[in-house]
HTML snippet that shows the backbone in 3Dmol.js (N, CA, C, O; Angstrom):
<script src="https://3Dmol.org/build/3Dmol-min.js"></script>
<div id="view" style="width:600px;height:400px;position:relative"></div>
<script>
const pdb = `
ATOM      1  N   UNK A   1      13.072   2.713 -11.338  1.00  0.00           N
ATOM      2  CA  UNK A   1      12.863   2.347  -9.966  1.00  0.00           C
ATOM      3  C   UNK A   1      11.839   1.197  -9.860  1.00  0.00           C
ATOM      4  O   UNK A   1      11.082   0.931 -10.794  1.00  0.00           O
ATOM      5  N   UNK A   2      11.840   0.530  -8.700  1.00  0.00           N
ATOM      6  CA  UNK A   2      10.930  -0.545  -8.508  1.00  0.00           C
ATOM      7  C   UNK A   2       9.480  -0.093  -8.599  1.00  0.00           C
ATOM      8  O   UNK A   2       8.642  -0.806  -9.150  1.00  0.00           O
ATOM      9  N   UNK A   3       9.184   1.050  -8.079  1.00  0.00           N
ATOM     10  CA  UNK A   3       7.833   1.591  -8.138  1.00  0.00           C
ATOM     11  C   UNK A   3       7.343   1.809  -9.590  1.00  0.00           C
ATOM     12  O   UNK A   3       6.183   1.575  -9.929  1.00  0.00           O
ATOM     13  N   UNK A   4       8.268   2.258 -10.399  1.00  0.00           N
ATOM     14  CA  UNK A   4       7.927   2.478 -11.835  1.00  0.00           C
ATOM     15  C   UNK A   4       7.676   1.168 -12.524  1.00  0.00           C
ATOM     16  O   UNK A   4       6.790   1.074 -13.374  1.00  0.00           O
ATOM     17  N   UNK A   5       8.432   0.159 -12.177  1.00  0.00           N
ATOM     18  CA  UNK A   5       8.216  -1.199 -12.764  1.00  0.00           C
ATOM     19  C   UNK A   5       6.863  -1.760 -12.375  1.00  0.00           C
ATOM     20  O   UNK A   5       6.121  -2.259 -13.222  1.00  0.00           O
ATOM     21  N   UNK A   6       6.546  -1.678 -11.105  1.00  0.00           N
ATOM     22  CA  UNK A   6       5.242  -2.151 -10.598  1.00  0.00           C
ATOM     23  C   UNK A   6       4.095  -1.412 -11.290  1.00  0.00           C
ATOM     24  O   UNK A   6       3.124  -2.016 -11.744  1.00  0.00           O
ATOM     25  N   UNK A   7       4.238  -0.119 -11.352  1.00  0.00           N
ATOM     26  CA  UNK A   7       3.219   0.779 -12.014  1.00  0.00           C
ATOM     27  C   UNK A   7       3.013   0.305 -13.430  1.00  0.00           C
ATOM     28  O   UNK A   7       1.876   0.098 -13.853  1.00  0.00           O
ATOM     29  N   UNK A   8       4.117   0.125 -14.190  1.00  0.00           N
ATOM     30  CA  UNK A   8       4.025  -0.278 -15.596  1.00  0.00           C
ATOM     31  C   UNK A   8       3.332  -1.607 -15.736  1.00  0.00           C
ATOM     32  O   UNK A   8       2.453  -1.755 -16.585  1.00  0.00           O
ATOM     33  N   UNK A   9       3.698  -2.572 -14.934  1.00  0.00           N
ATOM     34  CA  UNK A   9       3.105  -3.928 -14.972  1.00  0.00           C
ATOM     35  C   UNK A   9       1.597  -3.821 -14.751  1.00  0.00           C
ATOM     36  O   UNK A   9       0.813  -4.404 -15.500  1.00  0.00           O
ATOM     37  N   UNK A  10       1.190  -3.065 -13.709  1.00  0.00           N
ATOM     38  CA  UNK A  10      -0.219  -2.958 -13.410  1.00  0.00           C
ATOM     39  C   UNK A  10      -0.980  -2.250 -14.560  1.00  0.00           C
ATOM     40  O   UNK A  10      -2.058  -2.698 -14.950  1.00  0.00           O
ATOM     41  N   UNK A  11      -0.436  -1.181 -15.082  1.00  0.00           N
ATOM     42  CA  UNK A  11      -1.060  -0.446 -16.169  1.00  0.00           C
ATOM     43  C   UNK A  11      -1.214  -1.331 -17.381  1.00  0.00           C
ATOM     44  O   UNK A  11      -2.261  -1.304 -18.028  1.00  0.00           O
ATOM     45  N   UNK A  12      -0.180  -2.136 -17.719  1.00  0.00           N
ATOM     46  CA  UNK A  12      -0.220  -3.042 -18.857  1.00  0.00           C
ATOM     47  C   UNK A  12      -1.296  -4.088 -18.703  1.00  0.00           C
ATOM     48  O   UNK A  12      -1.817  -4.610 -19.689  1.00  0.00           O
ATOM     49  N   UNK A  13      -1.631  -4.397 -17.447  1.00  0.00           N
ATOM     50  CA  UNK A  13      -2.659  -5.434 -17.189  1.00  0.00           C
ATOM     51  C   UNK A  13      -4.035  -4.874 -16.907  1.00  0.00           C
ATOM     52  O   UNK A  13      -4.889  -5.575 -16.364  1.00  0.00           O
ATOM     53  N   UNK A  14      -4.265  -3.625 -17.267  1.00  0.00           N
ATOM     54  CA  UNK A  14      -5.618  -3.066 -17.211  1.00  0.00           C
ATOM     55  C   UNK A  14      -5.961  -2.336 -15.937  1.00  0.00           C
ATOM     56  O   UNK A  14      -7.108  -1.919 -15.772  1.00  0.00           O
ATOM     57  N   UNK A  15      -5.016  -2.160 -15.023  1.00  0.00           N
ATOM     58  CA  UNK A  15      -5.311  -1.400 -13.833  1.00  0.00           C
ATOM     59  C   UNK A  15      -5.184   0.084 -14.119  1.00  0.00           C
ATOM     60  O   UNK A  15      -4.430   0.462 -15.015  1.00  0.00           O
ATOM     61  N   UNK A  16      -5.894   0.943 -13.391  1.00  0.00           N
ATOM     62  CA  UNK A  16      -5.781   2.360 -13.511  1.00  0.00           C
ATOM     63  C   UNK A  16      -5.166   2.935 -12.278  1.00  0.00           C
ATOM     64  O   UNK A  16      -5.389   2.456 -11.166  1.00  0.00           O
ATOM     65  N   UNK A  17      -4.391   3.966 -12.481  1.00  0.00           N
ATOM     66  CA  UNK A  17      -3.706   4.624 -11.361  1.00  0.00           C
ATOM     67  C   UNK A  17      -4.687   5.612 -10.678  1.00  0.00           C
ATOM     68  O   UNK A  17      -5.341   6.412 -11.347  1.00  0.00           O
ATOM     69  N   UNK A  18      -4.767   5.537  -9.398  1.00  0.00           N
ATOM     70  CA  UNK A  18      -5.581   6.505  -8.657  1.00  0.00           C
ATOM     71  C   UNK A  18      -4.623   7.199  -7.674  1.00  0.00           C
ATOM     72  O   UNK A  18      -4.210   6.614  -6.672  1.00  0.00           O
ATOM     73  N   UNK A  19      -4.293   8.416  -7.972  1.00  0.00           N
ATOM     74  CA  UNK A  19      -3.380   9.139  -7.085  1.00  0.00           C
ATOM     75  C   UNK A  19      -4.248  10.063  -6.205  1.00  0.00           C
ATOM     76  O   UNK A  19      -4.747  11.101  -6.642  1.00  0.00           O
ATOM     77  N   UNK A  20      -4.390   9.647  -5.008  1.00  0.00           N
ATOM     78  CA  UNK A  20      -5.188  10.398  -4.021  1.00  0.00           C
ATOM     79  C   UNK A  20      -4.336  10.557  -2.798  1.00  0.00           C
ATOM     80  O   UNK A  20      -3.510   9.705  -2.468  1.00  0.00           O
ATOM     81  N   UNK A  21      -4.563  11.719  -2.097  1.00  0.00           N
ATOM     82  CA  UNK A  21      -3.782  11.826  -0.824  1.00  0.00           C
ATOM     83  C   UNK A  21      -4.128  10.735   0.134  1.00  0.00           C
ATOM     84  O   UNK A  21      -5.263  10.261   0.146  1.00  0.00           O
ATOM     85  N   UNK A  22      -3.164  10.312   0.958  1.00  0.00           N
ATOM     86  CA  UNK A  22      -3.338   9.224   1.905  1.00  0.00           C
ATOM     87  C   UNK A  22      -4.593   9.351   2.702  1.00  0.00           C
ATOM     88  O   UNK A  22      -5.292   8.359   2.910  1.00  0.00           O
ATOM     89  N   UNK A  23      -4.912  10.554   3.163  1.00  0.00           N
ATOM     90  CA  UNK A  23      -6.066  10.725   4.023  1.00  0.00           C
ATOM     91  C   UNK A  23      -7.357  10.583   3.298  1.00  0.00           C
ATOM     92  O   UNK A  23      -8.406  10.559   3.942  1.00  0.00           O
ATOM     93  N   UNK A  24      -7.351  10.481   1.930  1.00  0.00           N
ATOM     94  CA  UNK A  24      -8.547  10.395   1.179  1.00  0.00           C
ATOM     95  C   UNK A  24      -8.741   8.976   0.520  1.00  0.00           C
ATOM     96  O   UNK A  24      -9.634   8.786  -0.306  1.00  0.00           O
ATOM     97  N   UNK A  25      -7.893   8.017   0.906  1.00  0.00           N
ATOM     98  CA  UNK A  25      -7.988   6.697   0.287  1.00  0.00           C
ATOM     99  C   UNK A  25      -9.259   5.997   0.597  1.00  0.00           C
ATOM    100  O   UNK A  25      -9.593   5.035  -0.095  1.00  0.00           O
ATOM    101  N   UNK A  26      -9.991   6.407   1.583  1.00  0.00           N
ATOM    102  CA  UNK A  26     -11.244   5.718   1.943  1.00  0.00           C
ATOM    103  C   UNK A  26     -12.477   6.601   1.705  1.00  0.00           C
ATOM    104  O   UNK A  26     -13.577   6.222   2.107  1.00  0.00           O
ATOM    105  N   UNK A  27     -12.322   7.777   1.057  1.00  0.00           N
ATOM    106  CA  UNK A  27     -13.397   8.716   0.845  1.00  0.00           C
ATOM    107  C   UNK A  27     -13.642   8.867  -0.627  1.00  0.00           C
ATOM    108  O   UNK A  27     -13.072   9.773  -1.234  1.00  0.00           O
ATOM    109  N   UNK A  28     -14.472   8.020  -1.258  1.00  0.00           N
ATOM    110  CA  UNK A  28     -14.710   8.144  -2.681  1.00  0.00           C
ATOM    111  C   UNK A  28     -15.507   9.469  -2.969  1.00  0.00           C
ATOM    112  O   UNK A  28     -16.260   9.966  -2.131  1.00  0.00           O
ATOM    113  N   UNK A  29     -15.292   9.989  -4.181  1.00  0.00           N
ATOM    114  CA  UNK A  29     -16.053  11.099  -4.669  1.00  0.00           C
ATOM    115  C   UNK A  29     -16.334  10.855  -6.140  1.00  0.00           C
ATOM    116  O   UNK A  29     -15.747   9.958  -6.746  1.00  0.00           O
ATOM    117  N   UNK A  30     -17.206  11.626  -6.705  1.00  0.00           N
ATOM    118  CA  UNK A  30     -17.563  11.433  -8.127  1.00  0.00           C
ATOM    119  C   UNK A  30     -16.366  11.626  -9.024  1.00  0.00           C
ATOM    120  O   UNK A  30     -16.271  10.980 -10.068  1.00  0.00           O
ATOM    121  N   UNK A  31     -15.445  12.501  -8.648  1.00  0.00           N
ATOM    122  CA  UNK A  31     -14.266  12.785  -9.479  1.00  0.00           C
ATOM    123  C   UNK A  31     -13.106  11.877  -9.129  1.00  0.00           C
ATOM    124  O   UNK A  31     -12.185  11.721  -9.931  1.00  0.00           O
ATOM    125  N   UNK A  32     -13.127  11.275  -7.951  1.00  0.00           N
ATOM    126  CA  UNK A  32     -12.024  10.441  -7.481  1.00  0.00           C
ATOM    127  C   UNK A  32     -12.519   9.286  -6.654  1.00  0.00           C
ATOM    128  O   UNK A  32     -12.591   9.405  -5.431  1.00  0.00           O
ATOM    129  N   UNK A  33     -12.870   8.157  -7.274  1.00  0.00           N
ATOM    130  CA  UNK A  33     -13.340   7.037  -6.515  1.00  0.00           C
ATOM    131  C   UNK A  33     -12.211   6.450  -5.671  1.00  0.00           C
ATOM    132  O   UNK A  33     -11.032   6.602  -5.991  1.00  0.00           O
ATOM    133  N   UNK A  34     -12.600   5.771  -4.578  1.00  0.00           N
ATOM    134  CA  UNK A  34     -11.541   5.224  -3.705  1.00  0.00           C
ATOM    135  C   UNK A  34     -10.854   4.062  -4.440  1.00  0.00           C
ATOM    136  O   UNK A  34     -11.507   3.278  -5.129  1.00  0.00           O
ATOM    137  N   UNK A  35      -9.539   3.965  -4.281  1.00  0.00           N
ATOM    138  CA  UNK A  35      -8.823   2.877  -4.964  1.00  0.00           C
ATOM    139  C   UNK A  35      -9.182   1.506  -4.373  1.00  0.00           C
ATOM    140  O   UNK A  35      -9.536   1.404  -3.198  1.00  0.00           O
ATOM    141  N   UNK A  36      -9.085   0.457  -5.197  1.00  0.00           N
ATOM    142  CA  UNK A  36      -9.317  -0.918  -4.742  1.00  0.00           C
ATOM    143  C   UNK A  36      -8.131  -1.511  -4.092  1.00  0.00           C
ATOM    144  O   UNK A  36      -8.256  -2.328  -3.180  1.00  0.00           O
ATOM    145  N   UNK A  37      -6.934  -1.106  -4.556  1.00  0.00           N
ATOM    146  CA  UNK A  37      -5.701  -1.652  -4.058  1.00  0.00           C
ATOM    147  C   UNK A  37      -4.801  -0.513  -3.600  1.00  0.00           C
ATOM    148  O   UNK A  37      -4.563   0.443  -4.338  1.00  0.00           O
ATOM    149  N   UNK A  38      -4.297  -0.632  -2.349  1.00  0.00           N
ATOM    150  CA  UNK A  38      -3.371   0.381  -1.791  1.00  0.00           C
ATOM    151  C   UNK A  38      -2.047  -0.247  -1.642  1.00  0.00           C
ATOM    152  O   UNK A  38      -1.858  -1.095  -0.770  1.00  0.00           O
ATOM    153  N   UNK A  39      -1.070   0.152  -2.499  1.00  0.00           N
ATOM    154  CA  UNK A  39       0.272  -0.451  -2.420  1.00  0.00           C
ATOM    155  C   UNK A  39       1.241   0.496  -1.797  1.00  0.00           C
ATOM    156  O   UNK A  39       1.224   1.692  -2.085  1.00  0.00           O
ATOM    157  N   UNK A  40       2.106  -0.029  -0.931  1.00  0.00           N
ATOM    158  CA  UNK A  40       3.190   0.701  -0.386  1.00  0.00           C
ATOM    159  C   UNK A  40       4.463  -0.001  -0.729  1.00  0.00           C
ATOM    160  O   UNK A  40       4.668  -1.154  -0.350  1.00  0.00           O
ATOM    161  N   UNK A  41       5.341   0.693  -1.460  1.00  0.00           N
ATOM    162  CA  UNK A  41       6.626   0.100  -1.836  1.00  0.00           C
ATOM    163  C   UNK A  41       7.652   0.568  -0.827  1.00  0.00           C
ATOM    164  O   UNK A  41       7.901   1.767  -0.698  1.00  0.00           O
ATOM    165  N   UNK A  42       8.250  -0.372  -0.110  1.00  0.00           N
ATOM    166  CA  UNK A  42       9.123  -0.041   1.005  1.00  0.00           C
ATOM    167  C   UNK A  42      10.541  -0.326   0.718  1.00  0.00           C
ATOM    168  O   UNK A  42      10.888  -1.266   0.003  1.00  0.00           O
ATOM    169  N   UNK A  43      11.374   0.513   1.295  1.00  0.00           N
ATOM    170  CA  UNK A  43      12.792   0.172   1.405  1.00  0.00           C
ATOM    171  C   UNK A  43      13.284   0.814   2.707  1.00  0.00           C
ATOM    172  O   UNK A  43      13.895   1.882   2.704  1.00  0.00           O
ATOM    173  N   UNK A  44      13.011   0.163   3.763  1.00  0.00           N
ATOM    174  CA  UNK A  44      13.267   0.667   5.101  1.00  0.00           C
ATOM    175  C   UNK A  44      14.522   0.047   5.699  1.00  0.00           C
ATOM    176  O   UNK A  44      14.459  -0.932   6.443  1.00  0.00           O
ATOM    177  N   UNK A  45      15.686   0.649   5.352  1.00  0.00           N
ATOM    178  CA  UNK A  45      16.910   0.134   5.855  1.00  0.00           C
ATOM    179  C   UNK A  45      17.163   0.692   7.233  1.00  0.00           C
ATOM    180  O   UNK A  45      17.719  -0.006   8.081  1.00  0.00           O
ATOM    181  N   UNK A  46      16.773   1.926   7.486  1.00  0.00           N
ATOM    182  CA  UNK A  46      16.971   2.605   8.788  1.00  0.00           C
ATOM    183  C   UNK A  46      15.701   2.418   9.634  1.00  0.00           C
ATOM    184  O   UNK A  46      14.604   2.255   9.101  1.00  0.00           O
ATOM    185  N   UNK A  47      15.870   2.443  10.911  1.00  0.00           N
ATOM    186  CA  UNK A  47      14.754   2.248  11.836  1.00  0.00           C
ATOM    187  C   UNK A  47      13.694   3.357  11.665  1.00  0.00           C
ATOM    188  O   UNK A  47      12.498   3.065  11.664  1.00  0.00           O
ATOM    189  N   UNK A  48      14.106   4.580  11.527  1.00  0.00           N
ATOM    190  CA  UNK A  48      13.145   5.692  11.378  1.00  0.00           C
ATOM    191  C   UNK A  48      12.285   5.498  10.115  1.00  0.00           C
ATOM    192  O   UNK A  48      11.081   5.751  10.144  1.00  0.00           O
ATOM    193  N   UNK A  49      12.894   5.056   9.021  1.00  0.00           N
ATOM    194  CA  UNK A  49      12.162   4.798   7.802  1.00  0.00           C
ATOM    195  C   UNK A  49      11.140   3.666   8.016  1.00  0.00           C
ATOM    196  O   UNK A  49      10.003   3.748   7.552  1.00  0.00           O
ATOM    197  N   UNK A  50      11.563   2.624   8.717  1.00  0.00           N
ATOM    198  CA  UNK A  50      10.703   1.501   8.949  1.00  0.00           C
ATOM    199  C   UNK A  50       9.529   1.962   9.884  1.00  0.00           C
ATOM    200  O   UNK A  50       8.390   1.534   9.697  1.00  0.00           O
ATOM    201  N   UNK A  51       9.812   2.802  10.845  1.00  0.00           N
ATOM    202  CA  UNK A  51       8.751   3.311  11.709  1.00  0.00           C
ATOM    203  C   UNK A  51       7.677   4.039  10.913  1.00  0.00           C
ATOM    204  O   UNK A  51       6.489   3.907  11.204  1.00  0.00           O
ATOM    205  N   UNK A  52       8.097   4.815   9.899  1.00  0.00           N
ATOM    206  CA  UNK A  52       7.147   5.522   9.033  1.00  0.00           C
ATOM    207  C   UNK A  52       6.276   4.551   8.272  1.00  0.00           C
ATOM    208  O   UNK A  52       5.075   4.781   8.135  1.00  0.00           O
ATOM    209  N   UNK A  53       6.852   3.471   7.773  1.00  0.00           N
ATOM    210  CA  UNK A  53       6.085   2.486   7.069  1.00  0.00           C
ATOM    211  C   UNK A  53       5.026   1.852   7.982  1.00  0.00           C
ATOM    212  O   UNK A  53       3.865   1.711   7.598  1.00  0.00           O
ATOM    213  N   UNK A  54       5.451   1.471   9.206  1.00  0.00           N
ATOM    214  CA  UNK A  54       4.507   0.867  10.128  1.00  0.00           C
ATOM    215  C   UNK A  54       3.339   1.884  10.426  1.00  0.00           C
ATOM    216  O   UNK A  54       2.170   1.508  10.505  1.00  0.00           O
ATOM    217  N   UNK A  55       3.708   3.125  10.576  1.00  0.00           N
ATOM    218  CA  UNK A  55       2.690   4.141  10.867  1.00  0.00           C
ATOM    219  C   UNK A  55       1.723   4.249   9.727  1.00  0.00           C
ATOM    220  O   UNK A  55       0.515   4.310   9.955  1.00  0.00           O
ATOM    221  N   UNK A  56       2.230   4.276   8.447  1.00  0.00           N
ATOM    222  CA  UNK A  56       1.372   4.331   7.286  1.00  0.00           C
ATOM    223  C   UNK A  56       0.470   3.120   7.183  1.00  0.00           C
ATOM    224  O   UNK A  56      -0.708   3.242   6.846  1.00  0.00           O
ATOM    225  N   UNK A  57       1.031   1.923   7.479  1.00  0.00           N
ATOM    226  CA  UNK A  57       0.234   0.702   7.414  1.00  0.00           C
ATOM    227  C   UNK A  57      -0.872   0.709   8.444  1.00  0.00           C
ATOM    228  O   UNK A  57      -2.002   0.321   8.148  1.00  0.00           O
ATOM    229  N   UNK A  58      -0.559   1.145   9.648  1.00  0.00           N
ATOM    230  CA  UNK A  58      -1.582   1.246  10.699  1.00  0.00           C
ATOM    231  C   UNK A  58      -2.703   2.184  10.255  1.00  0.00           C
ATOM    232  O   UNK A  58      -3.880   1.889  10.463  1.00  0.00           O
ATOM    233  N   UNK A  59      -2.349   3.285   9.660  1.00  0.00           N
ATOM    234  CA  UNK A  59      -3.354   4.257   9.160  1.00  0.00           C
ATOM    235  C   UNK A  59      -4.230   3.614   8.066  1.00  0.00           C
ATOM    236  O   UNK A  59      -5.455   3.740   8.082  1.00  0.00           O
ATOM    237  N   UNK A  60      -3.589   2.942   7.142  1.00  0.00           N
ATOM    238  CA  UNK A  60      -4.338   2.314   6.034  1.00  0.00           C
ATOM    239  C   UNK A  60      -5.267   1.258   6.591  1.00  0.00           C
ATOM    240  O   UNK A  60      -6.431   1.199   6.195  1.00  0.00           O
ATOM    241  N   UNK A  61      -4.785   0.417   7.505  1.00  0.00           N
ATOM    242  CA  UNK A  61      -5.663  -0.652   8.084  1.00  0.00           C
ATOM    243  C   UNK A  61      -6.851  -0.037   8.806  1.00  0.00           C
ATOM    244  O   UNK A  61      -7.962  -0.562   8.725  1.00  0.00           O
ATOM    245  N   UNK A  62      -6.637   1.050   9.500  1.00  0.00           N
ATOM    246  CA  UNK A  62      -7.705   1.671  10.263  1.00  0.00           C
ATOM    247  C   UNK A  62      -8.780   2.288   9.349  1.00  0.00           C
ATOM    248  O   UNK A  62      -9.970   2.262   9.662  1.00  0.00           O
ATOM    249  N   UNK A  63      -8.336   2.832   8.231  1.00  0.00           N
ATOM    250  CA  UNK A  63      -9.237   3.633   7.371  1.00  0.00           C
ATOM    251  C   UNK A  63      -9.669   2.929   6.104  1.00  0.00           C
ATOM    252  O   UNK A  63     -10.487   3.483   5.370  1.00  0.00           O
ATOM    253  N   UNK A  64      -9.187   1.785   5.813  1.00  0.00           N
ATOM    254  CA  UNK A  64      -9.524   1.129   4.537  1.00  0.00           C
ATOM    255  C   UNK A  64     -10.963   0.631   4.624  1.00  0.00           C
ATOM    256  O   UNK A  64     -11.485   0.323   5.695  1.00  0.00           O
ATOM    257  N   UNK A  65     -11.577   0.568   3.449  1.00  0.00           N
ATOM    258  CA  UNK A  65     -12.939   0.025   3.352  1.00  0.00           C
ATOM    259  C   UNK A  65     -12.865  -1.460   3.246  1.00  0.00           C
ATOM    260  O   UNK A  65     -11.776  -2.011   3.083  1.00  0.00           O
ATOM    261  N   UNK A  66     -13.988  -2.134   3.333  1.00  0.00           N
ATOM    262  CA  UNK A  66     -13.982  -3.608   3.303  1.00  0.00           C
ATOM    263  C   UNK A  66     -13.560  -4.152   1.932  1.00  0.00           C
ATOM    264  O   UNK A  66     -13.103  -5.290   1.828  1.00  0.00           O
ATOM    265  N   UNK A  67     -13.717  -3.328   0.873  1.00  0.00           N
ATOM    266  CA  UNK A  67     -13.329  -3.897  -0.435  1.00  0.00           C
ATOM    267  C   UNK A  67     -11.888  -3.542  -0.837  1.00  0.00           C
ATOM    268  O   UNK A  67     -11.409  -3.981  -1.883  1.00  0.00           O
ATOM    269  N   UNK A  68     -11.204  -2.751  -0.009  1.00  0.00           N
ATOM    270  CA  UNK A  68      -9.828  -2.356  -0.377  1.00  0.00           C
ATOM    271  C   UNK A  68      -8.825  -3.417   0.114  1.00  0.00           C
ATOM    272  O   UNK A  68      -9.003  -4.069   1.143  1.00  0.00           O
ATOM    273  N   UNK A  69      -7.751  -3.542  -0.701  1.00  0.00           N
ATOM    274  CA  UNK A  69      -6.682  -4.487  -0.384  1.00  0.00           C
ATOM    275  C   UNK A  69      -5.434  -3.642  -0.089  1.00  0.00           C
ATOM    276  O   UNK A  69      -5.116  -2.725  -0.847  1.00  0.00           O
ATOM    277  N   UNK A  70      -4.746  -3.936   0.976  1.00  0.00           N
ATOM    278  CA  UNK A  70      -3.497  -3.269   1.273  1.00  0.00           C
ATOM    279  C   UNK A  70      -2.349  -4.194   0.983  1.00  0.00           C
ATOM    280  O   UNK A  70      -2.283  -5.296   1.528  1.00  0.00           O
ATOM    281  N   UNK A  71      -1.433  -3.760   0.125  1.00  0.00           N
ATOM    282  CA  UNK A  71      -0.259  -4.537  -0.275  1.00  0.00           C
ATOM    283  C   UNK A  71       1.032  -3.828   0.063  1.00  0.00           C
ATOM    284  O   UNK A  71       1.135  -2.604  -0.009  1.00  0.00           O
ATOM    285  N   UNK A  72       2.027  -4.640   0.438  1.00  0.00           N
ATOM    286  CA  UNK A  72       3.340  -4.079   0.780  1.00  0.00           C
ATOM    287  C   UNK A  72       4.356  -4.769  -0.132  1.00  0.00           C
ATOM    288  O   UNK A  72       4.361  -5.990  -0.294  1.00  0.00           O
ATOM    289  N   UNK A  73       5.210  -3.938  -0.715  1.00  0.00           N
ATOM    290  CA  UNK A  73       6.250  -4.443  -1.620  1.00  0.00           C
ATOM    291  C   UNK A  73       7.589  -3.904  -1.159  1.00  0.00           C
ATOM    292  O   UNK A  73       7.634  -2.949  -0.384  1.00  0.00           O
ATOM    293  N   UNK A  74       8.687  -4.499  -1.623  1.00  0.00           N
ATOM    294  CA  UNK A  74       9.978  -3.969  -1.313  1.00  0.00           C
ATOM    295  C   UNK A  74      10.789  -4.751  -0.267  1.00  0.00           C
ATOM    296  O   UNK A  74      10.379  -5.823   0.177  1.00  0.00           O
ATOM    297  N   UNK A  75      11.931  -4.200   0.109  1.00  0.00           N
ATOM    298  CA  UNK A  75      12.870  -4.975   0.958  1.00  0.00           C
ATOM    299  C   UNK A  75      12.289  -5.186   2.367  1.00  0.00           C
ATOM    300  O   UNK A  75      12.519  -6.237   2.963  1.00  0.00           O
ATOM    301  N   UNK A  76      11.556  -4.228   2.901  1.00  0.00           N
ATOM    302  CA  UNK A  76      10.921  -4.426   4.223  1.00  0.00           C
ATOM    303  C   UNK A  76       9.897  -5.532   4.149  1.00  0.00           C
ATOM    304  O   UNK A  76       9.772  -6.358   5.054  1.00  0.00           O
ATOM    305  N   UNK A  77       9.154  -5.529   3.033  1.00  0.00           N
ATOM    306  CA  UNK A  77       8.122  -6.568   2.865  1.00  0.00           C
ATOM    307  C   UNK A  77       8.809  -7.967   2.796  1.00  0.00           C
ATOM    308  O   UNK A  77       8.318  -8.927   3.390  1.00  0.00           O
ATOM    309  N   UNK A  78       9.872  -8.060   2.113  1.00  0.00           N
ATOM    310  CA  UNK A  78      10.583  -9.317   1.989  1.00  0.00           C
ATOM    311  C   UNK A  78      11.061  -9.799   3.360  1.00  0.00           C
ATOM    312  O   UNK A  78      10.910 -10.966   3.719  1.00  0.00           O
ATOM    313  N   UNK A  79      11.629  -8.879   4.098  1.00  0.00           N
ATOM    314  CA  UNK A  79      12.250  -9.196   5.403  1.00  0.00           C
ATOM    315  C   UNK A  79      11.218  -9.509   6.452  1.00  0.00           C
ATOM    316  O   UNK A  79      11.458 -10.368   7.300  1.00  0.00           O
ATOM    317  N   UNK A  80      10.053  -8.835   6.433  1.00  0.00           N
ATOM    318  CA  UNK A  80       9.056  -8.962   7.497  1.00  0.00           C
ATOM    319  C   UNK A  80       7.730  -9.562   7.024  1.00  0.00           C
ATOM    320  O   UNK A  80       6.694  -9.326   7.646  1.00  0.00           O
ATOM    321  N   UNK A  81       7.749 -10.330   5.940  1.00  0.00           N
ATOM    322  CA  UNK A  81       6.559 -10.870   5.386  1.00  0.00           C
ATOM    323  C   UNK A  81       5.662 -11.547   6.358  1.00  0.00           C
ATOM    324  O   UNK A  81       4.473 -11.238   6.432  1.00  0.00           O
ATOM    325  N   UNK A  82       6.205 -12.471   7.113  1.00  0.00           N
ATOM    326  CA  UNK A  82       5.348 -13.234   8.083  1.00  0.00           C
ATOM    327  C   UNK A  82       4.730 -12.292   9.135  1.00  0.00           C
ATOM    328  O   UNK A  82       3.554 -12.431   9.469  1.00  0.00           O
ATOM    329  N   UNK A  83       5.485 -11.376   9.637  1.00  0.00           N
ATOM    330  CA  UNK A  83       4.976 -10.443  10.650  1.00  0.00           C
ATOM    331  C   UNK A  83       3.903  -9.548  10.055  1.00  0.00           C
ATOM    332  O   UNK A  83       2.875  -9.318  10.693  1.00  0.00           O
ATOM    333  N   UNK A  84       4.108  -9.052   8.884  1.00  0.00           N
ATOM    334  CA  UNK A  84       3.092  -8.170   8.246  1.00  0.00           C
ATOM    335  C   UNK A  84       1.741  -8.904   8.074  1.00  0.00           C
ATOM    336  O   UNK A  84       0.670  -8.328   8.265  1.00  0.00           O
ATOM    337  N   UNK A  85       1.837 -10.163   7.715  1.00  0.00           N
ATOM    338  CA  UNK A  85       0.567 -10.940   7.518  1.00  0.00           C
ATOM    339  C   UNK A  85       0.013 -11.384   8.845  1.00  0.00           C
ATOM    340  O   UNK A  85      -1.200 -11.342   9.051  1.00  0.00           O
ATOM    341  N   UNK A  86       0.875 -11.814   9.760  1.00  0.00           N
ATOM    342  CA  UNK A  86       0.361 -12.245  11.072  1.00  0.00           C
ATOM    343  C   UNK A  86      -0.344 -11.100  11.869  1.00  0.00           C
ATOM    344  O   UNK A  86      -1.350 -11.311  12.546  1.00  0.00           O
ATOM    345  N   UNK A  87       0.225  -9.920  11.751  1.00  0.00           N
ATOM    346  CA  UNK A  87      -0.362  -8.788  12.452  1.00  0.00           C
ATOM    347  C   UNK A  87      -1.445  -8.113  11.698  1.00  0.00           C
ATOM    348  O   UNK A  87      -1.942  -7.067  12.118  1.00  0.00           O
ATOM    349  N   UNK A  88      -1.843  -8.705  10.546  1.00  0.00           N
ATOM    350  CA  UNK A  88      -2.916  -8.215   9.739  1.00  0.00           C
ATOM    351  C   UNK A  88      -2.665  -6.791   9.241  1.00  0.00           C
ATOM    352  O   UNK A  88      -3.598  -6.004   9.085  1.00  0.00           O
ATOM    353  N   UNK A  89      -1.397  -6.475   8.995  1.00  0.00           N
ATOM    354  CA  UNK A  89      -1.037  -5.139   8.516  1.00  0.00           C
ATOM    355  C   UNK A  89      -1.174  -5.047   6.997  1.00  0.00           C
ATOM    356  O   UNK A  89      -1.267  -3.947   6.452  1.00  0.00           O
ATOM    357  N   UNK A  90      -1.188  -6.196   6.305  1.00  0.00           N
ATOM    358  CA  UNK A  90      -1.260  -6.245   4.842  1.00  0.00           C
ATOM    359  C   UNK A  90      -2.071  -7.411   4.426  1.00  0.00           C
ATOM    360  O   UNK A  90      -2.114  -8.426   5.122  1.00  0.00           O
ATOM    361  N   UNK A  91      -2.738  -7.291   3.273  1.00  0.00           N
ATOM    362  CA  UNK A  91      -3.498  -8.383   2.679  1.00  0.00           C
ATOM    363  C   UNK A  91      -2.615  -9.165   1.770  1.00  0.00           C
ATOM    364  O   UNK A  91      -2.824 -10.363   1.578  1.00  0.00           O
ATOM    365  N   UNK A  92      -1.601  -8.502   1.186  1.00  0.00           N
ATOM    366  CA  UNK A  92      -0.654  -9.218   0.349  1.00  0.00           C
ATOM    367  C   UNK A  92       0.714  -8.581   0.548  1.00  0.00           C
ATOM    368  O   UNK A  92       0.861  -7.377   0.757  1.00  0.00           O
ATOM    369  N   UNK A  93       1.717  -9.476   0.469  1.00  0.00           N
ATOM    370  CA  UNK A  93       3.108  -9.057   0.646  1.00  0.00           C
ATOM    371  C   UNK A  93       3.943  -9.667  -0.471  1.00  0.00           C
ATOM    372  O   UNK A  93       5.154  -9.449  -0.525  1.00  0.00           O
TER     373      UNK A  93
END
`;
const viewer = $3Dmol.createViewer("view");
viewer.addModel(pdb, "pdb");
viewer.setStyle({}, {cartoon: {color: "spectrum"}});
viewer.zoomTo();
viewer.render();
</script>
């Protein structure tokens, strides 16, 4: 899958995976520091799926710390790149 490919490339380049629940992405702890990059891999062909992505991005923008980067990948990112950046929903697309 695309997510597996992205994960493999990042791991090969020295990144570490931080699997934390969405609601904890901005709450570091000694056992689980907050991630520096928050990636959402999208494939929103249907409107309901796209609505869920927008909801997740709004949540991430509201709760991310100043050092965190929000990135969007996938077909929705390709299709809505300009809007995602213009509306400040993502730092990278």
